[in-house]
Structures are given as C-alpha cells and as structure tokens.
C-alpha positions as CSV (number, residue, x, y, z in Angstrom):
1,M,6.7,-2.1,26.7
2,G,3.4,-3.6,25.6
3,I,2.0,-3.6,22.1
4,K,-0.8,-0.9,21.6
5,A,-1.2,-0.6,17.8
6,I,-1.2,-3.0,14.9
7,V,-0.7,-1.4,11.5
8,F,-1.3,-2.9,8.0
9,D,0.0,-2.0,4.5
10,Y,-2.6,-2.1,1.7
11,G,-1.2,-3.5,-1.5
12,Q,-0.8,-7.3,-1.3
13,V,-1.7,-7.2,2.4
14,I,-5.2,-5.9,2.7
15,S,-5.5,-6.5,-1.1
16,L,-4.9,-9.7,-2.8
17,P,-1.7,-9.9,-4.9
18,Q,-1.8,-8.2,-8.3
19,D,-2.3,-10.7,-11.2
20,P,1.2,-10.7,-12.8
21,R,-0.5,-10.8,-16.2
22,V,-1.8,-7.3,-15.7
23,I,1.5,-5.7,-16.6
24,D,1.5,-7.7,-19.9
25,R,-2.0,-6.3,-20.6
26,L,-1.0,-2.7,-19.8
27,A,2.1,-3.0,-22.1
28,E,-0.1,-4.5,-24.8
29,K,-2.6,-1.6,-24.5
30,A,0.3,0.9,-24.7
31,G,1.6,-0.9,-27.8
32,V,5.0,-1.9,-26.5
33,E,6.7,-4.9,-25.1
34,R,6.5,-5.6,-21.4
35,E,10.4,-5.5,-21.1
36,K,10.3,-1.9,-22.3
37,F,7.2,-0.9,-20.4
38,E,7.8,-2.2,-16.9
39,P,10.9,-0.2,-15.9
40,F,9.1,3.0,-16.6
41,L,6.1,1.8,-14.7
42,W,8.2,2.0,-11.5
43,E,10.4,5.0,-12.5
44,F,7.6,7.5,-11.9
45,R,5.6,5.5,-9.3
46,D,7.2,7.4,-6.3
47,E,6.0,10.7,-7.7
48,Y,2.5,9.3,-8.3
49,D,2.3,7.8,-4.8
50,R,3.5,11.2,-3.3
51,G,0.4,12.8,-4.9
52,K,2.5,15.0,-7.1
53,I,0.8,13.8,-10.3
54,S,-2.5,12.3,-11.3
55,A,-3.1,8.9,-12.8
56,A,-3.3,10.4,-16.3
57,G,-0.1,12.4,-15.7
58,Y,1.7,9.3,-14.5
59,Y,0.9,7.3,-17.6
60,E,1.5,10.3,-19.9
61,K,5.0,10.4,-18.5
62,I,5.5,6.7,-19.0
63,L,4.3,6.7,-22.6
64,S,6.3,9.9,-23.3
65,R,9.5,8.2,-22.2
66,L,8.5,5.2,-24.5
67,D,7.9,7.7,-27.4
68,V,4.3,6.3,-27.6
69,K,1.7,8.7,-29.0
70,T,-1.8,8.0,-27.9
71,D,-5.1,9.6,-27.0
72,E,-6.7,10.6,-23.7
73,K,-9.1,7.7,-23.8
74,T,-6.3,5.1,-24.1
75,I,-4.5,6.6,-21.2
76,E,-7.7,6.5,-19.1
77,E,-8.2,2.8,-20.0
78,I,-4.6,1.9,-19.0
79,A,-5.0,3.8,-15.7
80,A,-8.3,2.0,-15.1
81,M,-6.8,-1.4,-15.8
82,D,-4.0,-0.8,-13.4
83,S,-6.2,0.5,-10.7
84,A,-8.7,-2.4,-11.0
85,S,-5.9,-4.9,-10.4
86,W,-5.5,-3.6,-6.9
87,K,-9.1,-3.7,-5.9
88,N,-9.5,-7.3,-4.8
89,I,-9.6,-7.5,-1.1
90,D,-8.4,-10.4,1.0
91,P,-11.2,-11.4,3.3
92,E,-8.8,-13.1,5.7
93,T,-6.9,-9.9,6.3
94,V,-10.1,-8.0,6.8
95,S,-11.1,-10.6,9.4
96,L,-7.7,-10.2,11.2
97,M,-8.1,-6.4,11.2
98,E,-11.6,-6.7,12.7
99,D,-10.2,-9.0,15.4
100,V,-7.5,-6.5,16.2
101,K,-10.1,-3.8,16.6
102,K,-12.4,-6.0,18.7
103,A,-9.4,-7.0,21.0
104,G,-9.0,-3.3,21.9
105,Y,-5.8,-2.5,20.0
106,T,-5.4,0.6,17.9
107,L,-5.9,-0.4,14.2
108,G,-3.8,1.4,11.6
109,I,-3.3,1.5,7.9
110,L,0.0,2.8,6.4
111,S,0.2,2.7,2.6
112,N,1.9,4.2,-0.4
113,M,-1.2,5.2,-2.3
114,P,-2.1,7.9,-4.9
115,H,-5.0,10.3,-4.5
116,D,-7.3,8.7,-7.1
117,F,-7.1,5.2,-5.7
118,L,-7.5,6.5,-2.1
119,A,-10.7,8.3,-3.0
120,W,-12.1,5.0,-4.4
121,A,-10.8,2.9,-1.4
122,R,-12.4,5.2,1.2
123,K,-15.8,4.8,-0.5
124,N,-15.6,1.1,-1.3
125,I,-13.5,-0.7,1.3
126,P,-15.4,-1.0,4.6
127,V,-12.3,-1.9,6.7
128,F,-10.9,1.6,5.9
129,S,-13.6,3.1,8.0
130,I,-12.8,1.2,11.1
131,A,-9.1,2.1,11.2
132,D,-8.2,4.4,14.1
133,V,-5.2,5.8,12.2
134,S,-4.7,5.9,8.5
135,L,-1.6,7.4,6.9
136,F,-1.4,7.5,3.1
137,S,1.7,8.7,1.1
138,C,-0.2,11.1,-1.2
139,E,-1.6,13.1,1.7
140,V,1.8,13.8,3.4
141,E,4.1,13.6,0.3
142,L,6.2,10.9,2.0
143,I,6.6,7.3,0.9
144,K,7.8,4.1,2.4
145,P,10.6,3.2,3.1
146,E,11.6,6.8,3.9
147,P,12.1,7.1,7.7
148,A,10.0,10.3,7.9
149,I,6.8,8.4,7.1
150,Y,7.3,6.2,10.1
151,V,8.1,9.2,12.3
152,K,4.8,10.6,11.1
153,L,3.0,7.3,11.8
154,L,4.3,7.3,15.4
155,S,3.3,10.9,15.8
156,M,-0.3,10.2,14.6
157,L,-0.5,7.1,16.9
158,N,1.1,9.1,19.8
159,M,3.1,6.0,20.7
160,E,6.6,4.8,21.1
161,S,8.0,2.7,18.3
162,G,8.2,-0.4,20.5
163,E,4.4,-0.2,21.1
164,V,3.7,-0.7,17.3
165,V,3.5,-3.8,15.1
166,F,3.6,-3.2,11.3
167,F,2.9,-5.7,8.5
168,D,4.1,-5.0,4.9
169,D,4.9,-7.1,1.9
170,R,8.1,-5.4,0.9
171,E,11.4,-6.1,2.6
172,E,12.8,-2.6,2.3
173,N,9.8,-1.2,4.1
174,I,10.1,-3.7,6.9
175,T,13.8,-3.0,7.2
176,S,13.2,0.8,7.5
177,A,10.4,0.4,10.0
178,S,12.5,-2.0,12.1
179,F,15.4,0.5,12.1
180,M,12.9,2.9,13.7
181,G,12.2,0.4,16.5
182,I,8.8,-0.7,15.2
183,K,8.1,-4.4,15.4
184,A,7.8,-5.0,11.7
185,F,7.0,-8.3,9.9
186,L,7.2,-9.3,6.3
187,W,3.6,-10.2,5.2
188,Q,3.0,-13.8,4.0
189,N,-0.7,-14.3,4.9
190,S,-3.1,-13.7,7.7
191,E,-2.5,-17.1,9.3
192,N,1.2,-16.4,9.6
193,A,0.5,-12.9,10.9
194,R,-1.6,-14.3,13.7
195,R,1.3,-16.5,14.6
196,E,3.7,-13.5,14.6
197,L,1.2,-11.6,16.9
198,S,0.9,-14.6,19.1
199,S,4.7,-14.7,19.6
200,L,4.4,-11.1,21.0
201,G,1.7,-12.3,23.4
202,I,-1.2,-10.9,21.4
203,R,-4.2,-13.2,21.5
204,L,-7.0,-12.4,19.0
C-alpha cells in the first residue's frame, strides 16, 4: 500500500517551539508562582482546544482556581502573550510541506487548536491555504490523542490508514495514530522528517 498523504501537526512542528520562559511571564502577569500556575494551564486546555470555551473563558477558569482576582484587560493580555508564543513559524517545515505538495502527495494539517488561534492562523500563515485537508480540534470537538480524531482524519482524506504519514511532537499522539495503522513519526526537525519519508520511498 503506497503513501498518498502526509499530515503535519501545528505546535512545535509547523511552528517553532514555544519559548519556555513564556510560562514564567504568564505566571508573573497573573501574580502567582509558575509552580502554582502551570498545572492549571493544562487542566483546562482540552476544553479550550475542543472549542468549548474562549481564550478569556480559559484564563478566567485558571485564575479562578488560583483565587486570583483580576480585570478583563489583564486576562486579555495574558491570552495575547500565550497566543503570540505560538506564532513563530519554522521556515524549514514550510519548505518541506511545499515540497510534499509539489510532489503530488495530499498535504494535511491535524492540530489541537482553539477557535481564536485558528482564525488568526488562517489569515496569517500562508501554508494553511495550500493544505488539501485541515482538521482542527475546535471544529469537531475532538482532540488528539483520542482515536476518534484519527478516524475523522482518515474519513476526510478518504484513505486507508496505511496510506497516511503523520508527524507530531507528542509521543502520546504518535502512539494513538500508530495504533490506528497510520505511519506516525515523532517530530524532531524537517531534516529528520525528510529521512523518515525517504525510508518509506518518498523522494521530495
């Protein structure tokens, strides 16, 4: 069974890694220590990525759990700081995606992403416009690594799992995709990805 589609995650794959100091700055803005702030940052992230709550609602929940009283402007500033940290695009990944498209493979994007960031990305990231299939968690209320989101991906691609390659930076997402039969690889960088593709007989 030959490969027909190559699919990329967004965070830390299409985008450059988030500066680890950002969480320190978010915690400082909230007026709490990072050690207290960070666990709640992830506790409500699934709900945010599913599109169930807005950016403001997400941070309101975090700050409420921390018993932090603040104003709307501060919440907006915290949300903007977090969002900005994910907006730096890796040109090498973009080049790889463009090569995938030029070589005639179906190009896909599969990402856990909330509504507000997705709206920005569609307007500001050119490579989003060349993807043949794009699946974002907020639009289907499913998130990686849930098997259902991979079933949805295969349905959108109209392909068998063995015809699809997927790159993601999180081990649990790769494990889940692999269980579905997708040829999934843990992302390191575009150079390594090209080697992984070459091992499957894909020449770009």
